[in-house]
C-alpha positions in Angstrom: -14.3 17.5 -16.6 -12.9 17.5 -13.1 -9.3 16.7 -12.6 -8.8 13.3 -10.8 -7.7 13.5 -7.1 -4.6 11.6 -7.9 -3.5 14.2 -10.5 -4.1 17.1 -8.1 -2.1 15.3 -5.4 0.7 14.4 -7.8 1.3 18.1 -8.3 2.7 18.2 -4.8 5.1 15.3 -5.3 8.7 16.4 -5.3 7.9 19.6 -3.3 8.2 20.5 0.3 5.1 18.5 1.3 6.3 15.3 -0.4 6.5 12.4 2.0 4.9 9.2 3.1 1.5 10.7 3.8 1.3 12.3 0.4 2.4 9.2 -1.5 -0.1 7.1 0.6 -2.8 9.6 -0.4 -1.9 9.4 -4.1 -1.8 5.6 -3.9 -5.2 5.6 -2.2 -6.7 7.9 -4.9 -5.2 5.7 -7.7 -6.7 2.6 -6.1 -10.1 4.3 -6.1 -9.6 5.3 -9.7 -8.7 1.6 -10.6 -5.0 2.1 -11.3 -3.6 -0.7 -9.1 -0.2 -0.6 -10.7 0.2 3.1 -10.2 -1.1 2.7 -6.6 1.5 0.1 -5.9 4.2 2.4 -7.1 3.0 5.2 -4.8 2.6 2.8 -1.8 6.2 1.7 -2.4 7.3 5.3 -2.3 5.4 5.8 0.9 7.2 2.9 2.5 10.5 4.3 1.2 9.8 7.6 2.9 8.7 5.8 6.1 9.4 2.1 6.4 7.4 1.9 9.6 4.1 3.1 7.9 2.1 -0.1 8.4 -1.0 1.2 6.6 1.1 1.8 3.5 2.4 -1.8 3.7 -1.2 -3.1 4.0 -2.4 -1.2 0.9 0.8 -2.0 -1.0 0.0 -5.7 -0.5 -3.6 -5.1 -1.6 -2.5 -3.2 -4.7 0.0 -5.9 -5.7 -2.5 -8.7 -5.1 -5.1 -6.8 -7.2 -2.5 -6.5 -10.0 -1.8 -10.2 -9.9 1.6 -10.2 -8.3 0.9 -12.6 -5.5 4.5 -13.1 -4.5 5.2 -9.4 -4.1 1.9 -9.0 -2.2 2.9 -11.8 0.2 6.2 -10.1 0.8 4.6 -6.7 1.4 2.2 -8.1 3.9 4.9 -10.1 5.7 6.9 -6.9 6.0 3.8 -4.9 7.0 3.0 -7.5 9.8 6.5 -7.2 11.2 6.3 -3.4 11.1 2.9 -3.3 12.7 4.0 -5.6 15.5 7.0 -3.5 16.1 4.8 -0.3 16.3 2.1 -2.0 18.4 -0.4 -1.5 15.6 -2.3 -4.7 16.4 -5.3 -4.0 14.2 -3.2 -3.5 11.1 -1.2 -6.7 11.9 -4.4 -8.7 12.2 -5.9 -7.4 9.0 -2.7 -8.2 7.1 -2.6 -11.7 8.6 -6.1 -12.3 7.3 -5.1 -11.0 3.9 -2.0 -13.2 3.9 -3.9 -16.3 5.0 -6.5 -15.8 2.2 -3.8 -15.2 -0.4 -2.0 -18.4 0.6 -5.2 -20.4 0.6 -6.0 -19.0 -2.9 -2.5 -19.9 -4.1 -2.8 -23.4 -2.7 -6.0 -24.3 -4.5 
């Protein structure tokens, strides 16, 4: 059986290539594999390496939302929107605003 992508990428964690992009890639692979809790952990690590990584904030919010932690998802998207605006990443900010609106609507009903 083939080794999952997340396992192959994790072998690089802690080494010279470890950083925001590697952790983002591991998180992405874990999301694809259905491990949203593990993905959230890796997206948090990506944002710790680079707090201005708006794509990591966006997927962190998605992973947290998928795991049922609406409050943490809301916080991640709010932070991500602020970061995206700061960087001029308009598209990411718009996407997270849509996700945040949908989350808040879902919570309200």
